[in-house]
C-alpha positions, 0 to 999 in steps of 0.5 A: 500499499502507498498514500505518500510519495514524491512524483516527478519534478516537471523539469524531468517529466518533460525532458521523459515525455517531450511536454510542455510545462506539466503544471504545479504541485507539491513535492510530496504527494498524499490523499486528496492532493493533485499530482501528474498522472500520465494516460491516453487521450482521445486522440491516441496521444501520451498526455501528463494532466494534473489530477486527484490522488484518490478516487472518490473525492468527497467534494464529487462523490457520493456523502459516505462514499469511500475514497481509496488511493490505492486498488488491489490487484485481486478484486480490481475487476470485481469492486463496482467502483473499480471494475467499469474502469479496468474493463474500459482499460483506462490505465496511467501511470504515476511518475515517481522518485520516491515513495514513502512507507511505515517500517515497524522492524525497531518497534517503533512507526518509522518513515522510510523512503524507497527507491529503484536503483536502475530507475532514477524515475519510474512510473507507478500503475493506476488507474482512473476516472473523471468526476464532473466538477461539482455544479456541472461544467468542467471534469476532475480527473482522479487516480488510485495506484495498483498493488499485489500481494507484498508478502514473499518481497524482501523489502516491502514485506518488511512494511507497515504494521505486523498485525490488525487491531484484532491482532491476527497478521497484516498481510503485506502489499505493495505497489506496481513499479513499471519501468520506463520503457514498459510505460507507452505498453501498459497504457495501451493495453485495452485487454484486462487478461494482458495487463494482469501480465504488468503487476508485478513487484520490482525486484528488491534487488534493484530497490532500496530504502532508508529511513527518512523522518516526516516533513512537514507536509507540503503546502498545496498549490495556491489555486486548490481548495482545501478538502474537509477530512478528518486527520489520521494519524500518519503511521496508520493512514496506510490502514485506513486510506489504502486498498 
């Protein structure tokens, strides 16, 4: 699971995708923050849009609807919230430099940053949809990251709480990180079964991590309205807002 990451910076995205300016966004992303997302547009071209991290933001969704930031590969084709968009091939890439997870190996929650040794910028496999802006008019794009079981992954299995509140073992999960040479094939894939072949965890030996104390929450762009959500304690946020 992942609900905190550092998106690829604008200048790197422009160089990677030969794009013009992609917009403004914080250096770290959390649920309900705007962040860059790569998709194939209606003209069949790759584009980068600024989208909301969270599939059903409060101001667009029905009251009481959950707002997940992660989608489980095991149920992505069955869950009513995700299945229509999975079947429609609404695949996206969430460009990132590193992700942040909470590690409990010391007996306390310690935030770790995780990155790829061989890919300075990587893409996280995701799913997107749109919502009509309140009052009608334009559409707002939202996205989630896709996760898979990480019980046998040497790095991801070290993250998150070891047990659930009831004392049962907590399932370990990780996001799917795509190499740059996989981006085009993933984005253009319209076959759900073929899309599943991309959903593998990155080799642990090509990843690294280290403690990264929490920084103060990044300031949102001035044009982004704050969203009223109950505050979560950082060590618990992956449990409450994940898949």
